[in-house]
N, C-alpha and C positions, 0 to 999 in steps of 0.2 A: 504494500500500500504506500503510495507516495504521500509526502507530508501534507499536501493540500487536501487529500482525501480524508486524512485523519482529522484535520481542522474541521472539515464540514461535518463529519460524523459526530464529533464532539458538539458542534453547534446544534444539530438537528435532534440528537438523542438525549442530550444532557441538560439543556436549558429551557426546554419548553417554548421554542420559537413559535411565533404566530403562524397560523396555517392559512395565510392569505394566498390568493392566486399569484403566480409569478408576475412581476412587473405591474402590479396594481398600484394605484396611487397610495401614498402614505404621507403622513404629516412630517414637516421639518422637525418638529419636536421629537417625533419618534426616532428618526435616524440620528438626531443629535444626542440620543440617550446612550450611545456607546460609551463604555468606560475606556479610559486611555492610560495605560501604564508607561512609566518612564523611570529614569534614575535607577535602573537595575544595578545591584552591586552584590558582591559576595564577600564573606569573611576570609581572612588569610588562612584559617584552619577550619577543619570540619566541613559541614555541608550547609551552613546557614546562608540564606539569600534574603534580600529586602528590595523593595521598590516603592515608588509613589504611584497611587491610583487616583485619577481624576474621574469621578462619577457624577456627571451633570453639575460640576462645580464643587462637589464635596471631595476635597483633596485629603487623602490619608496615606499613612504608611502601612504597607502589607508586608508580611514575612512568611517564609516557609523554610523547612529543613528536611534533609533526607532521613530515612529512605523514602518516605511517602510524599514529601513535599506538599503537604496540605496547606493551602493558602489561608491566612487568617489576618484580620484587620487588627492593627496594633494601636492606632490612635482613634480619637473620636471627634474629629472636626466635622460637624454635621450641618453646616450652613454654607450656602453659596456666597462667600464673602470676598472672593477675588484674591485670596492670599495663597501664593504659590508655595509648593514644597520643592526644594532644590537641594543640591549638595548632599544627597543621601549617602551616608557612610556607615559601614559595619566595622566594629572593632575586630582586631585580629582574632581574639578568642571567641567571637560570635555572640558576646553577651550584651552588647549595647548597639543601638542604632542612633546615629547623630544626623541631624538635618537642619536646614535653614527654612524658616517660615516667613514669607513676606518678600517684598521687592519684585523686580521683574528682570531676572538674570537672563541674558540674551538680548538685552537692549544695547544700543550704541553709546549711551551715556546715562548716568544717574540710575544704573540698574540696582544699586543697593539702597536707593531711597524708597520710603514706604509708598504703597499703592492703596488708594482709598476710594474705590468705585462705589461704595455703599454710602458715602458722604457722612461717615461717622464723625460726630463732634470730637471724639477722642480717637484720633487717627491711629492705625496700627503701626507697629514697629517691625523692623527687620531683625529677627532674633534667631539665635542658635539654641536648639533643644536637643536633649538626649532622652532616650527611653529604653528600659530594659527589654531585651528580646523576648523575655518570658511574659511581659505585660506589666501594666501598672500605669501610673500617671506620668506624663512627660515632665522633664525637669528643665527649667529655664537656665541656660548657661550664661547668657548675656546677649547683648546686641553685637552684631558683626556679620562676617561672611567668610567664605573659603575655609571651613573647618578641616583640620587634619588630625586624625587620631594617632597617638603614639603607638609604636609596635608593642608596647607593654599593655596597651588597652586601658591605661589609667588617665592620661592627659589628653586634652584637646587644645591644639593651637589654632588660632583664627586671626583674621584681619579686622581691625577697627581703626578708622581714622588714619589709615596709611601706616599703622604700626602693627607689630605682632603681639598678640596677647595669648594667655593660656589659662586653663582652669581644669579642675578635676572632672572627669567624665560623669561622675555620679553627683556633681554639684556640691560636694562636701567642702570645697574651698572657694574663696572669693576669686573672681577673675582678676588677673594682674597683667600689667604691661611688662613684657620681658625686657625691653630696652627702648631707647629713643634714638632714632637715626634719621639723618637727613633723607629727603626724597620720599617717594611713595613705596612702602615696603609691603611685599605680598608673596604669594606662591610658596607658603611654608612647606618644607619637606623634611620629615624626621629621618635621622640616621638609623641604620638597621638596629642598633642597640638602644635607641630611644633616648640617648643622652644629649644629642645636639640637633639643631635645626638649621637647614640651609634655606635661603630665601633670596628673592630678587629685590634689589633696591633701584627703583627707577628715578633717575636724576634729570629727566628731560631729554637732553641731547645725547645722553649715554646712560648706561645702567651697569650695576655691579652685582656679583653674587657674593652674599655674605653668609657667615656661619656664626650662630649663637651657641655658646657652650653653657655658661652659667653666669650668675650675677657677679662673680669675682673675676671672670676672664674677659678680656677685651674682645670685641667683635673681630673676626678674621675676614678680610676681604680677599677673595680668590682672584689672583692675577689681575688686579684692576688696570683698566686701559681706557682709551678714548672710544671704546666700542659699546655696543648694546649686548650685554650678556643676559641670558635667561634660561629657563627650563632646567634648573639644577636637578641632577640625579646621582644618588649615592652608589658607590660600588658595594657589592654584597658584604665586604669586610669593613666598610666604612672608612677606608684609608684614602680613597680617591673620590673625585667628583667629575661627572661629565656634564657639559652644558653646551648651549648653542651661542655662537658669537656672530654678531652682525655689525656692519659699519655704524658708527655714530652719525649724527646728522651733520649737515654742512657740506662744504666743497663747492666747486664751481657749478652754477646752475646748468642743468642739462635741458635739452629741448624736451618739451612736455609731451608732444604728440607722438614722439618716437618711443617704442617699447625698449626698456633697458633691463639688463640682468640685475636681479636683486640678490647679492651674494650672501652666503652663510657658511659656517664651518661647525663641525662637531669637535669640541675641545675636551681634553681630560686634564685634570690637575692633581698633583700629588699634594696632599694636605699637610704633610710634614715639611716639605721643602718650599711649598708655595709655587712651584714651577708648573706652568701650564704648557701643553703641547697641542698641536693640531692633529687630531686623529684622522679626520677626513674633511676635505673641502669640496663643496659642490662644483661641478663643471661650470665654467664661465660662459654659459649659454642661457637663452631665455628659458628653456625647459629646466635648466639647473637652478632657477631662482627659488627663493624660499617658498615652499608649497603653501597653498592657501585653502586646502581642503581640511576636513575635520581633524582637529588636533595638530594641524600644521606639521611640524617635524616628527611628532609622536616618538620622542626620544625615550628609550628604556635601557637600563643596564641589566642585562640578562645573565644567564649562567656562563660566564667567561666571554661573553660577547656584548657588544653595544648595538642596539637596534635603532633604526630611524626610517622615516619615510621620505622619499624623494620623487620628484616628477621628471627627472632628467632623461628617462628613456621614452617620455611621452605619456606615461600613465603614472598615477600615484601608487608607487610600489614600495614594499618593505625590503630593506637591506639590513644585513648584519655584518659587523667587522670585529675581528679579534680585539679584545680590550687593550692589547698592547700594540695594536697597529697592524697594517696589512691591507690587502685589497678587499673591498666590500663584496659580499655575496648577495646576489639578487635572490630573494626568497620566494617571490610571487610573480614569475614571468607570465605574460599574457596581456591581451587587450582588455583590461578591466581595471577598476579602481578599488583600492583598499581603504576602508574607513572604520570608525568605531573600534579602534585597536586596543586590545588589552593583553597584558603579560600575565601568565599564570604565576601563582605565588611561589612556585619552585624555580621560576626563571627559565624553564625549559621550552615552553610553548607560547605561541602567539595565537590568539583567536581574534577574528575580525569579520566585518561585513564586506561583501564584494558583489558586484553585479556580473557574476559569472556562474557557469554551471553547464550541464549537458544540453540544455535547451537553448537554441538561438535567441529566444525571447528573454533569456535571463539578463541581457544587457539592460533591460527595463524592469528588473526586479532586484531584490537583495537576498543573499543567502549567507549563512554562517560558515566560515572557513577556519580551519586550524592549520598551523605550520610549525615545525620545530625551529628553534632559533638558529640552528647550525647547519641546515641543509634545505634545499628547495624541494620539499616533499609535501606540498599543500594538499589538503583534502576538503572538498565541499561536504559539510556535515548535514545539510538540510536541503538536498535537491528536491525539485518538484515545481509546481506552479504556484506555490505560496510565496510569501515574503518573510524574511527573518532578519533581525538586527540586534544590536547592543549585546553581543555575547560576553559572558564572563565565566571563567573556570572556577568551580567551587574550590575551597581551600584544601580539600582532600585530594584534588586532582582527578576525581572520578567522573564529574559531570560538567556539562556546559549549560548554563542558564542563558536564555535569550528571550526576546519578545518577537512574536510573529503574528501574521494575519494572512488572509486570502483576499480575493476580490470582494467576497461577500461578508466574511467574518472579520470583525474589527480586532485590533491588537489584543493579545493575551500573553502572559508569560509562559515559557515552556522550558523543559529540561530534556537534554539528550546526552547519552553516555559519551564519554571521551573516546570510546571505542567504536562509536557509531550505533546505528540501529534506529528503532522507532521512538520518536520523541513522545514525551508526556506533556499534555497541555494542563496548565494550572488556572484556577480561578474562573473556570467557564461559567460558574453559577452567577458571576457578576454581570453578565450580559442580560439586560432586562427582557422579559417576555414580549414587551411592546416593540423591541427593536426589529425592523422589517427585513431580516436577512434574506428571506426567500424572495423578496420583491426587488432585490438589487440586480443590476446587470453586470456582466463581466466585460470590462473595457477591452477593446481590441487595439493591438499595436498597428499604427500606420506610419509609413515613412514617405515623405514627399521632399521635393527639392526647392530650396530657396532660389531666387533669380540668379544668384552668383554660383549656383551649382552645389551648394552645401546640402548634405542630407540632414533632414530634420525629423526627429522622432516625436511621436505624439500618441495619445490614447484617445480613442473615440468611444463615447457612451451613447448607445442607441437603444431606445425602447422599442422592442419588436412589435408592440401593439400600435405604434405610430402609423398614421396614414401618410400619403404622399404630400409633397409640398409643405414640409415641416420647417419651422423656424430653427435656427442653429445658433450656437454660442461658442466663441473662442475663450477658453479660460487661460489666463497668463499668470504663472507662478511668480513669486517675489524672489528676493535674494540679492543678485541673480544666481549665485552658485548653488542651485538646487536642481533636482531632477524629479519630476512626477513619474509615478510608477504604475504598473499593471495591477494595482490593488491598494489597500490601505497604506498610508504613509507612516514613516517612523517619526515624523515631526507632528506635534499637536496642532500647529498652525495649518499644516497641509493635510492632516487627517480631516480637519474641518472642511478644507477645500474639496477633498475627495467626497465627503458626505454631501456637500452642496452640489457637486456635479452629478451624483447619483439622484439627488432630489430633483434637480432641473431636468434630468432625463425622464424621470417619472411624470413630470409635468408636461411632457410633449416636445421637449427640445432635444436636438442632437448636439452633444457637447464635445468639443475637441480641446483637450488639455495639451498644450504645445510646449515642448522642451527646446526653447530657442537657444542660440549660441550665447555664450557667457555662462551657461549652466555646466554642471558636472556630469560625469558618467560616460563621456565620449572622447576623452583624451585632452591633451594640453592645448592644442590649437583651437579646439571647440570652446574650451574654458577661457582661453585668453585670445580672442579673435582681434584682428586689426580693426581700427576705426570704430570701436564699440563704445557704449556708454556715452559719456560727455565728450568723447573724442570723435563722434560721428554717428552714434546710434545705429551701427550696421545691424544690430540684432532686430531692429524694427522690420528689416526685410523679411525675417522669418514670421513675424506676426501678420504682416500683410499677405504673405504666401499662405498662411494657415486659413485666413478668411477666404482667399481665392480658391483654395483647395476645397473648402466646404461648399462654396458656391457651385462647384462643378459636380458635386455628388448627386446621384439620383435620389430624389425624394426630398431634397433641401431647396427651400425657396431662397434664391440668391438675394432677394430684396429684404429679407428678414434675418440678417445675421447680426448678432449682438456680440459684445465683448465685455469681459469683466476680469478684475484681478486686484490684488492688494500689494501695497508697498512698491517694489519695482514693477510688479504686475499692474499696479495702479498707474505708475508712470507710463508704461507701454499702452495701457488702455487709453489714457489721455492722448498719447501720440497717435493712436489709431483713429480716434475721433477727430483730432485736429487735422491730420494729414489725409485721411481717407474716409470721410463721411459717405463717400460713394460706395464703399465696401461694407462699412459697419454702421448699421441703422440706429443703434442705441448702445449705451454702455454704463457700467457702474465702476467708478474709480474710488477704490478704498485706500485711504491714506497714501496717496501717490506723491512722487516728486514731480514738480512742474516747471521749475526754472533751474537749469543746471549751472547757471552762472552765480547763483546766490552763495555767499560765503567763499567764493573762489577768486573773484576779480581782483580784490585788494592784494592778495598774496601773489597773484600772477603779474599784474600790471604795475603794482606799486609795492614791491617787497621792501622790507625794512633793511635795505642794503643798496649799494651802488649797482651791482650786477642784477640782471634779470635774464630769463630764458630767451633765446633768440627767436623763438616762435610764439612769444607771449601774446601778441595781438591776434595772430591767426588762431591760437587756442581759444581765446575768448569768443571769437566769432563762431567757431565750430561748436563750442559749448552752447551758445545761444541757439544755433540751428538744430541742436540736439535736444531742445526743450519743447514740451508741448505748448507753452505759452507763446512760442514764436509762430504758431499756426492757428491762432484765434480767428484770423480772417477767413480761413477755409473750413472752420468747424461749423457743421450744420446739424449734426445728430444730437438728440437729447441725452443728458447724462445725469446720473445721481452721484453726488459727492458725499462720502462718509469718512469721518475722521474722529478719533478720540483725542481730547485736548490735553491729555497727559502722555502723549506719544513720545517715546524716548528713542525712536528709530528714525522717524521722519517728522520734521517740525510741523506743527499744526499750521504755522504761517504759510506753508506751501499751498494748503487748500484755501486759506483765507484769501490769498492773492489770486488764485484761480477763480474763485467765486466772484470777486470784484470784476475781473476781466470778462467773465461770462455775462454778468449783469450789464456791463457797459456795452457789450456787443449784441445784447438782446438774444442770446443763445438759450434755448430751453434747457432748464436744469432744475434739479431738486437737491435738497441738502439734508443731511442728518449729522448731528453732533453727539458723540458719546462722551458725556461729561465725566472728567476725572478717571477715565480708564485709559489704558495704554495701547500700544501697537498690537498687543496680543489679546486684547479684550479679555482680561483676567476674570471678569464676572461672566459666568456661563449664561446668565440671562441676557447680558449684552451681546454675546456672540450669537445667540438665537435671534435677538432683535435685529442685528445687522444682516444676518442671513435671510430673515423674512422680508426685510426691506429690499434686499437685492433681488430676491425671487419675485416679489410683487412688482417691482419696477420693470423687470424684464418681461414678465407676463403682460403687463399693461401695454408695453411698447411693441412687443413682437408677436404675441399670440393673437390669432384671429378668433374672436368669440362670436357666438350667435347673438 
């Protein structure tokens, strides 16, 4: 039995799914009832695992342990209050779970500030909590972020106000600031014996790696230089440190429109002598630039080897090199990407997510893969037509925990033996009976060409009960380094988009989710195309091509093609309506960017120095022409603008400015403001409100009714 078949058996036999007819209409509230697990983690010993579960806005910690891995809820947060659970950690002995409650981690700025979408007069705080794995009341450890549990399972280090603090994991001691140091200090990493802490000290144009030992010992700065040092990793014996070194800021201004190599090195330092050496330096090519996929360099000190991720062969692959130097070994050859990378507690195995497998369609899926750190012997552990991600090896080395889904069944945790075999699905009883699994459609992979010959992957959602001459919608993801998949997504934001696309298909639309250039999953050149973004918006070619592809499909009415998306997808939605109202009849722009020159011109044209880039004037002109607001004169189609005014990824002023321009030009538009919520609509009720408004607008503008 393939994995996806197991998922569906669990769904139909174990959770009492509703017995509606396939592809019948369902409510948006019903499909939004899916639970969403994330933050999956494992203890350093034993078989304990933990994760966060978001169930219609009720966010709680769940745990399980072998051999049966029966899921149980550990916390009791029973209100939709918009407070995220993040940084879930298990102590090495498996006795404690530590987590952060509050904030909006994943933002571009102010992620550690409180979020208050319920308008409470006493606003919530961003706090670190611990709770016994066996149960009981959570213990408040203090305000802060980035908790790191000591290997002895006794102390928690964390970041507050740019300094490193610590406290007892059971709350038996007061929180204390370990030291005061200049700069913004973070990324605490305990030494293997739990006696020292390595950290990064960001000083603006440069950064150092520091080591704290105790109150009587001065801080040690590891090979300080005029560079940016980060990602400290201890050797297993605690005598050495590996880290990433990048250039400091400054130097002669380079031309802005030209792509440049972004250099980086893997360094090792002897902590007794203080001497640092280059272990490996990335090739001085565009592909050899610092990777920008999940986890960036993904640096690990494994058993006798140092592991990192690099894009230099055209795909984000894992490499390992002897801890004393030598040639790196490519661990993951092939045309696929590696992400969500974790090292087993014994340092012998890497587990990760990859868009590869025996099926050609796997390039648009995710599967769990394992590989030893010292040889290229990778194995896909979860083949099939399902999707699996965020793998972790249990502390006893016997199991891999992961999160997985299919096109119909939403994400759930699972367990598979390190030796392979049939996975076990966890917490299937958390999917509500009202969830319309039987009524969902299986998206189909389509590949079409952009005008410049680039192959563009997409997924089409078609309701087989639809009649001819249907309206259609292009969905545009954000990021832009994202990839929409042939099933439920591993990101909460895009799981919501997947649910919306299913709902719109049930309402009579043909929906095309397009993976435009700038996204991940198809190699370096696709991820880093020329003339893209504010350098020319070449990715818009793919959006227009998606609309034109839909217009050519049998059964689609070419005069009723809409478009919607959020964040970068909102930007490209506005571009589509501004540049091609002849293709796109209506659209919903959710917290999009609209003027690519804002917050850029001063630094480009009038830098605080004598020199400036030789192509500064041309850059500003191209950035303007890459902006939706440059095309107001040709914008004819109606649009709905939605934005939360505590957005920490795209400034609310982007939409304020666009609305003013639409008003002045007399362009038909509607607006919705989500007060005091963020880019990610932390309140479940707000996410449902936004989705309902989106669907209602598209129905009114594109569906023909009697």
